[in-house]
C-alpha positions as CSV (number, residue, x, y, z in Angstrom):
1,M,-5.4,-59.4,95.2
2,T,-6.4,-56.3,93.4
3,T,-9.0,-55.9,90.7
4,Q,-8.4,-53.5,87.9
5,L,-11.4,-51.7,86.6
6,T,-11.7,-51.0,82.9
7,R,-14.1,-48.6,81.2
8,P,-16.4,-50.3,78.8
9,K,-16.0,-49.3,75.1
10,P,-18.7,-46.9,73.9
11,T,-21.2,-48.1,71.4
12,E,-21.2,-46.5,67.9
13,K,-24.3,-44.5,68.9
14,Q,-22.6,-43.2,72.1
15,L,-19.4,-42.3,70.2
16,Q,-21.5,-40.5,67.6
17,S,-23.3,-38.5,70.3
18,A,-20.0,-37.6,72.0
19,I,-18.5,-36.4,68.7
20,L,-21.5,-34.3,67.9
21,D,-21.4,-32.8,71.4
22,Y,-17.7,-32.1,71.1
23,L,-18.0,-30.4,67.7
24,T,-21.1,-28.4,68.7
25,M,-19.3,-27.1,71.8
26,R,-16.5,-26.0,69.5
27,R,-18.9,-24.2,67.2
28,F,-18.7,-26.5,64.2
29,L,-21.8,-26.7,62.1
30,V,-22.6,-30.5,62.3
31,W,-25.6,-32.8,62.4
32,R,-26.4,-36.5,62.6
33,N,-27.1,-37.8,59.1
34,N,-29.7,-40.6,58.9
35,S,-29.7,-42.6,55.7
36,G,-31.3,-45.8,54.6
37,M,-35.0,-46.7,54.1
38,A,-38.1,-46.0,56.0
39,E,-41.6,-47.6,55.6
40,S,-44.7,-45.6,55.9
41,T,-48.4,-46.1,55.3
42,N,-50.8,-43.8,53.3
43,A,-53.4,-42.7,55.9
44,K,-56.2,-42.6,53.2
45,T,-55.5,-45.7,51.2
46,G,-53.7,-47.9,53.7
47,A,-51.0,-48.7,51.1
48,S,-47.5,-49.0,52.4
49,Y,-44.5,-47.5,50.7
50,R,-40.8,-47.0,51.2
51,I,-38.9,-43.7,51.5
52,K,-35.2,-43.4,50.8
53,L,-33.4,-41.4,53.4
54,G,-30.1,-39.6,52.5
55,K,-27.5,-40.4,49.9
56,S,-26.2,-44.0,49.8
57,G,-22.9,-44.3,51.6
58,S,-23.1,-40.9,53.3
59,P,-21.4,-40.7,56.7
60,D,-23.0,-40.7,60.1
61,I,-22.1,-37.0,60.8
62,I,-22.1,-34.3,58.3
63,G,-21.2,-30.6,58.5
64,M,-18.6,-28.0,57.8
65,T,-15.2,-27.2,59.1
66,K,-14.6,-23.7,60.5
67,S,-12.8,-22.9,57.2
68,G,-16.0,-23.9,55.2
69,Q,-15.0,-27.3,53.9
70,F,-17.5,-30.1,53.8
71,L,-16.9,-32.4,56.8
72,G,-18.0,-36.1,56.9
73,I,-17.4,-38.4,59.8
74,E,-18.1,-42.1,59.6
75,V,-18.2,-43.8,63.0
76,K,-17.5,-47.5,63.3
77,G,-17.2,-49.9,66.2
78,E,-13.7,-51.2,67.0
79,K,-13.9,-53.8,64.3
80,G,-16.3,-52.0,62.0
81,R,-15.6,-51.7,58.3
82,Q,-16.8,-49.4,55.6
83,R,-19.3,-50.7,53.0
84,D,-18.3,-50.1,49.3
85,S,-20.9,-47.3,49.1
86,Q,-19.2,-45.6,52.0
87,K,-15.8,-45.9,50.4
88,E,-17.2,-44.4,47.2
89,F,-18.7,-41.5,49.2
90,E,-15.4,-40.9,51.0
91,L,-13.6,-40.7,47.6
92,E,-16.2,-38.2,46.3
93,V,-15.6,-36.0,49.4
94,L,-11.8,-36.1,49.1
95,T,-11.8,-35.6,45.4
96,N,-13.8,-32.4,46.0
97,K,-11.4,-31.2,48.6
98,G,-13.6,-32.0,51.6
99,V,-12.6,-33.6,54.9
100,Y,-13.7,-37.2,55.6
101,L,-12.8,-39.0,58.8
102,L,-13.3,-42.7,59.5
103,V,-13.1,-43.2,63.3
104,H,-13.3,-46.3,65.5
105,S,-12.7,-44.7,68.9
106,W,-12.7,-41.4,70.8
107,E,-8.9,-41.3,70.8
108,E,-8.7,-41.8,67.0
109,F,-11.3,-39.0,66.5
110,I,-9.3,-36.6,68.7
111,Q,-6.1,-37.4,66.9
112,K,-7.6,-36.9,63.5
113,M,-9.3,-33.6,64.6
114,E,-5.9,-32.1,65.5
115,V,-5.2,-31.3,61.8
116,I,-8.7,-29.8,61.0
117,K,-9.0,-26.0,61.2
């Protein structure tokens, strides 16, 4: 009886890191885009407040292709789906001749990168 070993699927965060590393090694200008809300407290008054981070629906990774186009990459887990705000952001990017990738795996990312200059 033989046991077949399988590699566990990477988490979204691990896939994001791998994509950033890959693109950085290939000299793309890219960075991790954090968006959402953060809470903070005023040191003098003790009052708490919220800070909006990033544009609603913006992708996980933002940068530029080597030809100077905007590049947005949204990374989802195997069964992950875009929120409506993410679909709207994707449409804005494509309407303005940018590049937007929605990827669920390393293999899908590599396949989609083959057409990017």
